[in-house]
NUDREN-132516 format. One line per field, with one value per residue: z negated, x, y negated of N, C-alpha, C in turn; residue in three letters. Coordinates in steps of 0.05 Angstrom, whole numbers, plus 5000, padded with zeros to 4 digits. Layout:
BEGIN
n_c3 <- [Z; ...]
n_c1 <- [X; ...]
n_c2 <- [Y; ...]
ca_c3 <- [Z; ...]
ca_c1 <- [X; ...]
ca_c2 <- [Y; ...]
c_c3 <- [Z; ...]
c_c1 <- [X; ...]
c_c2 <- [Y; ...]
rest <- [ALA; ...]
***
This chain:
BEGIN
n_c3 <- [7642; 7589; 7522; 7479; 7425; 7409; 7430; 7406; 7349; 7355; 7378; 7337; 7297; 7318; 7319; 7263; 7251; 7264; 7317; 7376; 7405; 7459; 7504; 7518; 7570; 7619; 7640; 7658; 7666; 7658; 7640; 7594; 7561; 7577; 7552; 7558; 7508; 7517; 7503; 7481; 7473; 7473; 7487; 7483; 7477; 7486; 7464; 7469; 7444; 7387; 7371; 7417; 7426; 7381; 7388; 7435; 7419; 7381; 7414; 7450; 7415; 7399; 7449; 7458; 7420; 7444; 7486; 7533; 7596; 7584; 7568; 7508; 7445; 7406; 7343; 7294; 7241; 7216; 7206; 7261; 7305; 7304; 7278; 7306; 7312; 7320; 7360; 7381; 7375; 7401; 7405; 7453; 7486; 7527; 7594; 7644; 7712; 7756; 7817; 7818; 7847; 7876; 7853; 7891; 7926; 7913; 7863; 7831; 7832; 7808; 7756; 7739; 7734; 7691; 7652; 7648; 7628; 7576; 7555; 7555; 7511; 7471; 7468; 7429; 7383; 7380; 7392; 7452; 7499; 7551; 7621; 7650; 7622; 7626; 7680; 7682; 7653; 7692; 7730; 7701; 7695; 7748; 7756; 7732; 7745; 7736; 7738; 7766; 7808; 7858; 7888; 7940; 7948; 7980; 7979; 7925; 7914; 7945; 7920; 7870; 7884; 7904; 7859; 7825; 7856; 7863; 7810; 7801; 7842; 7828; 7779; 7797; 7822; 7796; 7749; 7680; 7639; 7624; 7584; 7611; 7642; 7662; 7691; 7727; 7766; 7812; 7788; 7736; 7728; 7711; 7728; 7698; 7685; 7736; 7741; 7739; 7691; 7650; 7633; 7594; 7564; 7544; 7572; 7567; 7571; 7576; 7632; 7704; 7734; 7784; 7783; 7762; 7803; 7844; 7838; 7863; 7921; 7977; 7988; 7940; 7916; 7955; 7940; 7889; 7835; 7809; 7808; 7843; 7865; 7930; 7952; 7908; 7897; 7940; 7931; 7882; 7898; 7927; 7887; 7852; 7883; 7886; 7831; 7819; 7854; 7835; 7782; 7796; 7825; 7783; 7755; 7781; 7765; 7743; 7777; 7843; 7867; 7850; 7882; 7932; 7919; 7903; 7952; 7986; 7964; 7967; 8022; 8032; 8009; 8042; 8091; 8086; 8095; 8149]
n_c1 <- [6090; 6042; 6055; 6020; 6030; 6042; 6001; 5952; 5956; 5960; 5911; 5878; 5893; 5875; 5821; 5813; 5818; 5770; 5752; 5721; 5742; 5745; 5769; 5836; 5868; 5917; 5954; 6003; 6067; 6129; 6188; 6163; 6105; 6039; 5975; 5905; 5858; 5805; 5735; 5749; 5772; 5827; 5896; 5950; 6020; 6075; 6139; 6208; 6245; 6250; 6269; 6265; 6209; 6189; 6210; 6186; 6132; 6134; 6150; 6105; 6064; 6077; 6075; 6020; 6002; 6019; 5987; 6000; 5997; 5984; 5971; 5943; 5966; 5931; 5902; 5903; 5899; 5941; 6012; 6055; 6109; 6082; 6108; 6110; 6120; 6175; 6171; 6159; 6101; 6058; 5999; 5951; 5907; 5858; 5848; 5806; 5819; 5792; 5763; 5777; 5799; 5860; 5910; 5928; 5988; 5994; 5968; 5997; 6047; 6036; 6018; 6062; 6099; 6073; 6080; 6137; 6144; 6123; 6158; 6205; 6203; 6216; 6270; 6307; 6291; 6297; 6337; 6359; 6377; 6427; 6412; 6450; 6466; 6435; 6447; 6502; 6502; 6480; 6521; 6561; 6538; 6536; 6589; 6597; 6610; 6572; 6524; 6460; 6463; 6442; 6453; 6493; 6564; 6581; 6536; 6531; 6577; 6565; 6519; 6541; 6581; 6548; 6520; 6563; 6588; 6544; 6534; 6582; 6578; 6531; 6546; 6576; 6541; 6492; 6453; 6445; 6425; 6360; 6300; 6270; 6221; 6240; 6224; 6177; 6143; 6092; 6065; 6066; 6031; 5967; 5897; 5855; 5793; 5793; 5844; 5917; 5950; 6005; 6044; 6084; 6133; 6182; 6228; 6244; 6291; 6354; 6368; 6377; 6325; 6314; 6318; 6271; 6236; 6254; 6231; 6184; 6141; 6164; 6129; 6111; 6156; 6159; 6116; 6123; 6120; 6166; 6236; 6288; 6345; 6355; 6394; 6415; 6369; 6365; 6412; 6395; 6351; 6373; 6403; 6363; 6341; 6385; 6392; 6343; 6341; 6384; 6367; 6321; 6342; 6366; 6321; 6290; 6262; 6216; 6174; 6144; 6142; 6188; 6231; 6217; 6217; 6271; 6296; 6276; 6293; 6349; 6355; 6343; 6388; 6427; 6413; 6427; 6480; 6487]
n_c2 <- [1829; 1824; 1830; 1873; 1878; 1827; 1794; 1813; 1800; 1744; 1731; 1747; 1711; 1663; 1672; 1675; 1622; 1601; 1604; 1632; 1689; 1732; 1759; 1757; 1720; 1722; 1667; 1652; 1681; 1675; 1648; 1640; 1666; 1650; 1644; 1645; 1644; 1667; 1662; 1614; 1546; 1546; 1555; 1599; 1592; 1630; 1639; 1655; 1623; 1590; 1539; 1506; 1510; 1485; 1433; 1418; 1416; 1373; 1331; 1327; 1314; 1264; 1238; 1241; 1205; 1160; 1154; 1180; 1214; 1273; 1345; 1360; 1390; 1440; 1432; 1477; 1477; 1500; 1508; 1496; 1514; 1582; 1640; 1703; 1770; 1758; 1721; 1653; 1617; 1571; 1526; 1503; 1457; 1486; 1476; 1484; 1503; 1518; 1506; 1453; 1391; 1382; 1335; 1279; 1255; 1201; 1194; 1228; 1202; 1153; 1170; 1198; 1157; 1130; 1168; 1169; 1118; 1123; 1163; 1135; 1102; 1135; 1144; 1125; 1152; 1205; 1264; 1288; 1340; 1338; 1333; 1360; 1404; 1454; 1460; 1469; 1515; 1548; 1547; 1572; 1623; 1641; 1651; 1698; 1766; 1805; 1780; 1771; 1818; 1828; 1784; 1763; 1754; 1709; 1676; 1668; 1637; 1593; 1571; 1559; 1521; 1481; 1463; 1445; 1406; 1370; 1353; 1324; 1283; 1257; 1233; 1190; 1154; 1145; 1107; 1088; 1142; 1169; 1186; 1243; 1287; 1334; 1380; 1370; 1397; 1418; 1464; 1449; 1411; 1394; 1383; 1339; 1312; 1291; 1270; 1271; 1312; 1325; 1384; 1432; 1415; 1432; 1426; 1373; 1322; 1284; 1247; 1230; 1190; 1207; 1262; 1283; 1266; 1296; 1345; 1345; 1333; 1296; 1254; 1236; 1210; 1168; 1139; 1124; 1077; 1056; 1037; 1072; 1112; 1130; 1162; 1189; 1218; 1254; 1285; 1308; 1337; 1379; 1403; 1421; 1461; 1495; 1509; 1532; 1574; 1604; 1623; 1649; 1692; 1718; 1734; 1774; 1819; 1801; 1795; 1799; 1748; 1722; 1741; 1718; 1663; 1658; 1668; 1629; 1579; 1588; 1587; 1534; 1509; 1532; 1509; 1458; 1455; 1459]
ca_c3 <- [7628; 7563; 7500; 7461; 7397; 7404; 7438; 7388; 7325; 7364; 7381; 7310; 7283; 7328; 7308; 7234; 7249; 7271; 7346; 7386; 7424; 7468; 7522; 7529; 7599; 7625; 7658; 7668; 7651; 7670; 7618; 7572; 7567; 7571; 7551; 7549; 7489; 7526; 7516; 7465; 7487; 7463; 7501; 7466; 7492; 7472; 7473; 7455; 7431; 7366; 7369; 7439; 7421; 7360; 7400; 7455; 7403; 7369; 7436; 7461; 7395; 7400; 7473; 7455; 7406; 7462; 7507; 7557; 7610; 7577; 7556; 7480; 7429; 7389; 7313; 7283; 7212; 7207; 7215; 7286; 7318; 7288; 7285; 7307; 7324; 7329; 7380; 7372; 7388; 7399; 7417; 7470; 7496; 7553; 7615; 7668; 7738; 7778; 7835; 7815; 7870; 7868; 7854; 7914; 7919; 7902; 7836; 7817; 7830; 7787; 7729; 7730; 7724; 7664; 7634; 7644; 7611; 7549; 7547; 7551; 7483; 7452; 7472; 7405; 7360; 7381; 7405; 7474; 7513; 7577; 7642; 7660; 7606; 7640; 7707; 7675; 7646; 7718; 7742; 7686; 7702; 7775; 7755; 7720; 7766; 7730; 7738; 7792; 7826; 7885; 7903; 7952; 7939; 7994; 7969; 7898; 7916; 7957; 7898; 7849; 7896; 7907; 7833; 7815; 7873; 7858; 7785; 7805; 7859; 7812; 7758; 7809; 7833; 7780; 7727; 7654; 7638; 7609; 7577; 7633; 7636; 7668; 7709; 7731; 7791; 7813; 7769; 7709; 7728; 7713; 7733; 7678; 7690; 7762; 7739; 7733; 7664; 7651; 7612; 7593; 7558; 7532; 7588; 7564; 7571; 7586; 7659; 7721; 7742; 7809; 7777; 7762; 7829; 7862; 7836; 7877; 7949; 7985; 7988; 7912; 7913; 7971; 7928; 7860; 7832; 7799; 7825; 7841; 7886; 7949; 7954; 7884; 7900; 7960; 7917; 7864; 7912; 7934; 7862; 7842; 7898; 7878; 7805; 7821; 7869; 7815; 7760; 7806; 7830; 7758; 7744; 7801; 7752; 7732; 7796; 7871; 7873; 7844; 7907; 7954; 7911; 7905; 7980; 7998; 7955; 7978; 8051; 8031; 8005; 8066; 8112; 8080; 8106; 8178]
ca_c1 <- [6067; 6040; 6059; 5997; 6039; 6041; 5974; 5932; 5956; 5955; 5882; 5867; 5899; 5857; 5794; 5812; 5815; 5741; 5747; 5710; 5761; 5737; 5789; 5858; 5873; 5944; 5956; 6030; 6087; 6156; 6205; 6144; 6078; 6018; 5950; 5880; 5845; 5779; 5725; 5755; 5786; 5854; 5917; 5974; 6045; 6092; 6165; 6230; 6262; 6236; 6278; 6253; 6181; 6184; 6216; 6164; 6107; 6138; 6150; 6080; 6048; 6084; 6064; 5992; 5999; 6026; 5967; 6013; 5980; 5992; 5952; 5951; 5965; 5907; 5908; 5888; 5900; 5963; 6037; 6064; 6102; 6077; 6127; 6096; 6138; 6199; 6165; 6148; 6075; 6045; 5972; 5945; 5880; 5852; 5836; 5800; 5827; 5777; 5747; 5785; 5812; 5888; 5917; 5944; 6015; 5993; 5961; 6021; 6068; 6026; 6017; 6090; 6109; 6063; 6095; 6165; 6142; 6120; 6182; 6226; 6200; 6226; 6299; 6323; 6280; 6300; 6360; 6352; 6399; 6431; 6402; 6474; 6472; 6425; 6460; 6528; 6496; 6476; 6547; 6575; 6525; 6545; 6616; 6599; 6606; 6549; 6500; 6444; 6478; 6431; 6462; 6519; 6586; 6582; 6515; 6538; 6595; 6550; 6502; 6558; 6593; 6528; 6515; 6587; 6591; 6523; 6538; 6602; 6569; 6511; 6560; 6587; 6522; 6467; 6456; 6441; 6406; 6335; 6286; 6254; 6207; 6258; 6213; 6149; 6133; 6062; 6054; 6066; 6011; 5939; 5878; 5835; 5776; 5801; 5870; 5938; 5960; 6031; 6047; 6109; 6154; 6206; 6251; 6250; 6321; 6364; 6379; 6368; 6298; 6312; 6317; 6243; 6223; 6264; 6215; 6157; 6142; 6175; 6110; 6109; 6176; 6153; 6095; 6130; 6122; 6190; 6260; 6307; 6364; 6347; 6419; 6414; 6346; 6374; 6430; 6379; 6333; 6390; 6411; 6340; 6338; 6407; 6388; 6318; 6350; 6402; 6352; 6303; 6357; 6370; 6296; 6274; 6245; 6192; 6152; 6150; 6145; 6216; 6247; 6211; 6227; 6300; 6307; 6268; 6311; 6374; 6354; 6344; 6415; 6442; 6407; 6441; 6507; 6487]
ca_c2 <- [1841; 1814; 1851; 1875; 1874; 1799; 1783; 1819; 1783; 1717; 1728; 1748; 1687; 1641; 1679; 1667; 1592; 1594; 1605; 1657; 1701; 1758; 1772; 1741; 1719; 1712; 1644; 1649; 1696; 1671; 1648; 1641; 1677; 1630; 1662; 1632; 1660; 1665; 1637; 1591; 1525; 1549; 1569; 1604; 1594; 1649; 1635; 1669; 1603; 1574; 1510; 1493; 1509; 1464; 1407; 1411; 1408; 1347; 1310; 1323; 1301; 1235; 1228; 1238; 1180; 1138; 1155; 1189; 1234; 1300; 1362; 1361; 1415; 1443; 1433; 1499; 1474; 1515; 1498; 1509; 1541; 1605; 1662; 1728; 1789; 1745; 1701; 1626; 1613; 1544; 1528; 1481; 1455; 1498; 1458; 1501; 1491; 1530; 1488; 1424; 1379; 1376; 1308; 1271; 1244; 1173; 1198; 1240; 1181; 1133; 1182; 1204; 1131; 1126; 1187; 1159; 1095; 1133; 1177; 1115; 1092; 1155; 1147; 1120; 1164; 1234; 1273; 1305; 1350; 1325; 1351; 1375; 1428; 1478; 1463; 1481; 1543; 1562; 1549; 1593; 1649; 1648; 1659; 1725; 1786; 1821; 1763; 1774; 1834; 1828; 1759; 1770; 1736; 1683; 1660; 1661; 1616; 1570; 1560; 1547; 1498; 1460; 1452; 1432; 1382; 1353; 1339; 1304; 1261; 1241; 1218; 1166; 1137; 1141; 1088; 1100; 1163; 1163; 1212; 1253; 1311; 1356; 1399; 1363; 1407; 1419; 1482; 1436; 1388; 1402; 1362; 1336; 1289; 1281; 1257; 1289; 1314; 1341; 1404; 1446; 1396; 1443; 1417; 1344; 1318; 1259; 1250; 1208; 1190; 1221; 1291; 1289; 1262; 1317; 1369; 1339; 1330; 1270; 1232; 1224; 1190; 1146; 1122; 1119; 1048; 1046; 1035; 1095; 1113; 1152; 1181; 1207; 1236; 1275; 1304; 1322; 1358; 1402; 1416; 1435; 1486; 1512; 1519; 1548; 1600; 1619; 1635; 1668; 1716; 1732; 1743; 1789; 1838; 1788; 1798; 1796; 1719; 1714; 1745; 1697; 1637; 1658; 1666; 1603; 1558; 1593; 1579; 1504; 1502; 1539; 1493; 1432; 1459; 1462]
c_c3 <- [7599; 7542; 7481; 7433; 7390; 7407; 7417; 7362; 7332; 7366; 7354; 7294; 7292; 7319; 7278; 7231; 7259; 7300; 7355; 7408; 7433; 7483; 7528; 7559; 7605; 7647; 7671; 7652; 7666; 7647; 7592; 7580; 7558; 7573; 7542; 7531; 7493; 7507; 7501; 7482; 7478; 7481; 7483; 7485; 7475; 7481; 7456; 7438; 7414; 7367; 7392; 7437; 7402; 7371; 7419; 7440; 7393; 7391; 7447; 7441; 7396; 7426; 7472; 7440; 7423; 7486; 7533; 7569; 7607; 7567; 7528; 7468; 7415; 7359; 7303; 7252; 7200; 7218; 7241; 7291; 7296; 7296; 7282; 7324; 7336; 7351; 7368; 7388; 7380; 7413; 7429; 7480; 7524; 7570; 7639; 7695; 7762; 7791; 7829; 7841; 7862; 7871; 7878; 7905; 7906; 7872; 7821; 7813; 7807; 7759; 7719; 7721; 7696; 7644; 7627; 7626; 7580; 7539; 7542; 7523; 7463; 7451; 7446; 7381; 7360; 7398; 7428; 7488; 7539; 7599; 7655; 7646; 7619; 7667; 7701; 7667; 7671; 7730; 7727; 7692; 7729; 7776; 7743; 7741; 7762; 7731; 7766; 7812; 7855; 7902; 7913; 7945; 7953; 7985; 7941; 7897; 7926; 7935; 7877; 7859; 7896; 7880; 7821; 7830; 7866; 7831; 7787; 7820; 7843; 7792; 7770; 7818; 7817; 7758; 7700; 7654; 7619; 7601; 7601; 7626; 7641; 7688; 7716; 7758; 7789; 7794; 7741; 7708; 7731; 7720; 7712; 7681; 7715; 7761; 7731; 7702; 7663; 7627; 7613; 7590; 7544; 7548; 7586; 7557; 7578; 7613; 7678; 7729; 7768; 7806; 7775; 7789; 7849; 7860; 7849; 7906; 7955; 7984; 7960; 7908; 7930; 7958; 7899; 7856; 7819; 7818; 7822; 7866; 7905; 7954; 7932; 7887; 7919; 7947; 7897; 7875; 7917; 7909; 7850; 7856; 7890; 7851; 7804; 7833; 7849; 7796; 7771; 7815; 7804; 7747; 7762; 7789; 7743; 7751; 7824; 7880; 7868; 7868; 7928; 7945; 7912; 7933; 7992; 7990; 7964; 8007; 8050; 8027; 8030; 8088; 8110; 8091; 8136; 8192]
c_c1 <- [6066; 6042; 6035; 6005; 6039; 6014; 5953; 5933; 5952; 5924; 5868; 5871; 5879; 5828; 5792; 5811; 5787; 5735; 5737; 5730; 5751; 5759; 5812; 5863; 5900; 5942; 5983; 6049; 6114; 6176; 6188; 6119; 6057; 5991; 5928; 5865; 5813; 5758; 5731; 5770; 5816; 5872; 5939; 5999; 6065; 6120; 6185; 6245; 6247; 6243; 6264; 6223; 6173; 6190; 6195; 6139; 6110; 6138; 6122; 6060; 6053; 6074; 6035; 5986; 6004; 6007; 5979; 5995; 5990; 5967; 5961; 5951; 5938; 5915; 5890; 5888; 5922; 5989; 6046; 6093; 6098; 6096; 6112; 6113; 6163; 6195; 6155; 6123; 6064; 6018; 5965; 5917; 5877; 5838; 5831; 5807; 5812; 5761; 5752; 5799; 5840; 5894; 5933; 5970; 6014; 5986; 5985; 6042; 6060; 6028; 6045; 6103; 6099; 6076; 6124; 6165; 6141; 6145; 6205; 6226; 6211; 6256; 6314; 6312; 6284; 6325; 6352; 6378; 6403; 6423; 6425; 6477; 6461; 6439; 6488; 6524; 6493; 6504; 6562; 6564; 6535; 6574; 6620; 6593; 6581; 6523; 6486; 6459; 6467; 6441; 6490; 6539; 6586; 6560; 6518; 6557; 6583; 6534; 6519; 6571; 6573; 6523; 6539; 6590; 6569; 6526; 6560; 6593; 6549; 6524; 6571; 6567; 6497; 6475; 6452; 6420; 6382; 6321; 6267; 6240; 6225; 6250; 6183; 6139; 6103; 6050; 6054; 6048; 5984; 5922; 5858; 5819; 5785; 5828; 5891; 5945; 5984; 6031; 6077; 6132; 6177; 6231; 6257; 6280; 6329; 6377; 6368; 6338; 6294; 6309; 6287; 6229; 6231; 6247; 6188; 6162; 6152; 6155; 6107; 6131; 6170; 6133; 6100; 6134; 6148; 6214; 6276; 6325; 6359; 6371; 6419; 6392; 6352; 6392; 6413; 6362; 6349; 6397; 6387; 6337; 6361; 6402; 6363; 6326; 6366; 6385; 6331; 6317; 6362; 6344; 6279; 6256; 6218; 6168; 6161; 6155; 6175; 6234; 6242; 6220; 6257; 6311; 6301; 6288; 6340; 6375; 6355; 6373; 6432; 6438; 6420; 6469; 6509; 6484]
c_c2 <- [1832; 1837; 1851; 1870; 1845; 1787; 1788; 1803; 1754; 1712; 1730; 1724; 1664; 1647; 1669; 1637; 1582; 1593; 1632; 1666; 1729; 1772; 1752; 1743; 1708; 1690; 1642; 1668; 1696; 1671; 1648; 1655; 1656; 1644; 1645; 1653; 1657; 1676; 1612; 1570; 1523; 1565; 1573; 1605; 1609; 1647; 1650; 1649; 1586; 1545; 1495; 1490; 1487; 1436; 1399; 1402; 1378; 1326; 1306; 1308; 1272; 1223; 1224; 1211; 1155; 1137; 1163; 1210; 1262; 1317; 1366; 1388; 1416; 1446; 1455; 1497; 1490; 1502; 1512; 1500; 1562; 1627; 1688; 1747; 1776; 1725; 1674; 1620; 1585; 1545; 1502; 1481; 1469; 1480; 1475; 1487; 1503; 1507; 1457; 1416; 1371; 1347; 1301; 1259; 1217; 1176; 1208; 1218; 1162; 1146; 1191; 1178; 1124; 1144; 1178; 1135; 1103; 1147; 1156; 1104; 1110; 1158; 1144; 1135; 1195; 1241; 1294; 1316; 1336; 1344; 1368; 1402; 1454; 1482; 1477; 1509; 1561; 1567; 1573; 1621; 1659; 1658; 1688; 1746; 1802; 1806; 1767; 1791; 1835; 1804; 1765; 1747; 1710; 1665; 1651; 1637; 1590; 1556; 1546; 1522; 1474; 1447; 1434; 1405; 1362; 1338; 1317; 1280; 1243; 1223; 1191; 1146; 1130; 1122; 1103; 1122; 1156; 1189; 1219; 1279; 1335; 1375; 1394; 1371; 1412; 1441; 1472; 1412; 1400; 1378; 1361; 1311; 1275; 1266; 1276; 1288; 1332; 1361; 1414; 1426; 1406; 1436; 1388; 1341; 1289; 1263; 1229; 1213; 1207; 1252; 1298; 1287; 1285; 1343; 1368; 1334; 1301; 1247; 1220; 1204; 1166; 1127; 1115; 1089; 1037; 1050; 1062; 1095; 1137; 1171; 1199; 1227; 1259; 1295; 1320; 1344; 1383; 1418; 1431; 1461; 1506; 1526; 1538; 1576; 1617; 1634; 1654; 1694; 1732; 1745; 1759; 1809; 1827; 1790; 1792; 1767; 1711; 1718; 1724; 1670; 1635; 1654; 1639; 1581; 1562; 1583; 1548; 1496; 1508; 1519; 1464; 1432; 1459; 1435]
rest <- [UNK; UNK; UNK; UNK; UNK; UNK; UNK; UNK; UNK; UNK; UNK; UNK; UNK; UNK; UNK; UNK; UNK; UNK; UNK; UNK; UNK; UNK; UNK; UNK; UNK; UNK; UNK; UNK; UNK; UNK; UNK; UNK; UNK; UNK; UNK; UNK; UNK; UNK; UNK; UNK; UNK; UNK; UNK; UNK; UNK; UNK; UNK; UNK; UNK; UNK; UNK; UNK; UNK; UNK; UNK; UNK; UNK; UNK; UNK; UNK; UNK; UNK; UNK; UNK; UNK; UNK; UNK; UNK; UNK; UNK; UNK; UNK; UNK; UNK; UNK; UNK; UNK; UNK; UNK; UNK; UNK; UNK; UNK; UNK; UNK; UNK; UNK; UNK; UNK; UNK; UNK; UNK; UNK; UNK; UNK; UNK; UNK; UNK; UNK; UNK; UNK; UNK; UNK; UNK; UNK; UNK; UNK; UNK; UNK; UNK; UNK; UNK; UNK; UNK; UNK; UNK; UNK; UNK; UNK; UNK; UNK; UNK; UNK; UNK; UNK; UNK; UNK; UNK; UNK; UNK; UNK; UNK; UNK; UNK; UNK; UNK; UNK; UNK; UNK; UNK; UNK; UNK; UNK; UNK; UNK; UNK; UNK; UNK; UNK; UNK; UNK; UNK; UNK; UNK; UNK; UNK; UNK; UNK; UNK; UNK; UNK; UNK; UNK; UNK; UNK; UNK; UNK; UNK; UNK; UNK; UNK; UNK; UNK; UNK; UNK; UNK; UNK; UNK; UNK; UNK; UNK; UNK; UNK; UNK; UNK; UNK; UNK; UNK; UNK; UNK; UNK; UNK; UNK; UNK; UNK; UNK; UNK; UNK; UNK; UNK; UNK; UNK; UNK; UNK; UNK; UNK; UNK; UNK; UNK; UNK; UNK; UNK; UNK; UNK; UNK; UNK; UNK; UNK; UNK; UNK; UNK; UNK; UNK; UNK; UNK; UNK; UNK; UNK; UNK; UNK; UNK; UNK; UNK; UNK; UNK; UNK; UNK; UNK; UNK; UNK; UNK; UNK; UNK; UNK; UNK; UNK; UNK; UNK; UNK; UNK; UNK; UNK; UNK; UNK; UNK; UNK; UNK; UNK; UNK; UNK; UNK; UNK; UNK; UNK; UNK; UNK; UNK; UNK; UNK; UNK; UNK; UNK; UNK; UNK]
***
């Protein structure tokens, strides 16, 4: 549920910048709250982590300069991120998704390749975390008895083993790491002018290309125009499910979808052992 104490001053701020705001509309509420300040063309992203919000903004601004397929931030004439009620707020262009035709696998593959090409040019100009860092955080969380109490011990051990084993196996077979989106699943892809545009760049990191491909359906990998390792992709797919299940078990209070996502991805990991 969105906090009025944050939404009200955010809406007031956008109004003060010359935009018409009648009714904020929640678009997403997971690790961040994403709100359309209707009917203006502005979306506010409200985050707990100021450093990540600032880094995301800087990355996307550079990607816009590189003509990468991204949804750009909105320049309100003020410094961003804005700190409101101890939250970091950034502002992005609203792209309505009602009645749009979802991009097919071929389009996603082509535009992800374009995104990767743009990200590659940023490798020497910015410091990015390694993709292993959040995975090791998940491993550490699973080792805590008080973490996700609804997760039974045998499943907790299975998720942890899958992550630890996957990290070790990838280290042996992948080549040099590159700058990747980190989480380019379908919910982080909008359709703008009949073409895919990527959002949510707070996960940008150094890692194998296969990690990005693992967040999308197999058809995207089949049509991806760049080279990658299918064995590494298989390992990454399993690790994505293990990590997703882990954090969904921890976030059950966020909504009913968390339970179904947690169980679905746990079942994927279980089925890999049969």
